[in-house]
C-alpha positions in Angstrom: 93.8 72.6 105.9 97.5 72.7 106.7 100.8 73.4 105.0 100.2 70.5 102.6 96.8 71.7 101.4 98.4 75.3 100.9 101.3 73.9 98.8 98.7 71.9 96.6 96.3 74.6 96.3 98.5 77.7 95.6 100.0 77.9 92.1 101.7 81.3 91.9 105.3 81.8 91.4 106.3 81.6 95.1 108.0 78.6 96.5 106.8 77.2 99.8 108.5 74.8 102.1 107.3 74.0 105.7 109.6 72.3 108.3 108.3 71.7 111.7 106.4 74.6 112.8 108.1 77.2 110.2 107.1 77.9 106.7 109.7 79.2 104.4 108.5 81.2 101.5 110.5 82.8 98.6 108.9 85.5 96.8 110.6 85.8 93.4 108.6 88.8 92.2 108.5 90.4 95.5 106.3 90.2 98.4 104.3 93.2 97.2 103.3 91.6 94.1 102.4 88.2 95.6 98.9 86.9 95.6 99.8 84.7 98.6 97.9 87.0 101.1 98.1 86.9 104.9 94.4 85.8 104.8 95.3 82.8 102.5 98.4 81.8 104.6 96.3 82.2 108.0 93.5 80.0 106.5 95.9 77.1 105.9 98.7 77.8 108.6 97.0 79.5 111.5 98.3 82.7 113.0 102.0 83.7 112.6 104.4 86.3 111.9 106.8 86.9 109.1 110.5 88.1 108.8 112.5 88.7 105.9 115.7 86.3 105.8 118.2 89.3 106.5 116.3 89.9 109.8 116.5 86.2 110.8 120.3 86.2 110.1 120.6 89.3 112.2 118.7 87.7 115.2 120.7 84.6 114.9 124.0 86.8 115.0 122.7 88.5 118.0 121.9 85.1 119.8 125.3 83.9 119.0 126.9 86.7 120.6 125.1 85.9 124.0 
């Protein structure tokens, strides 16, 4: 299992990249239409949480403010 196995096994339109302990996934057709399910992600990557990119940027700005 693991990120490499997920990337090799999944052939949907989503783009998946993994760096350290983070997975970055682009959902070109929207997350609601994706067949990349939480169960499939969990089976390969383990437990985790998801944030959309706008939320990540807002959290980063909050940290920068101190």
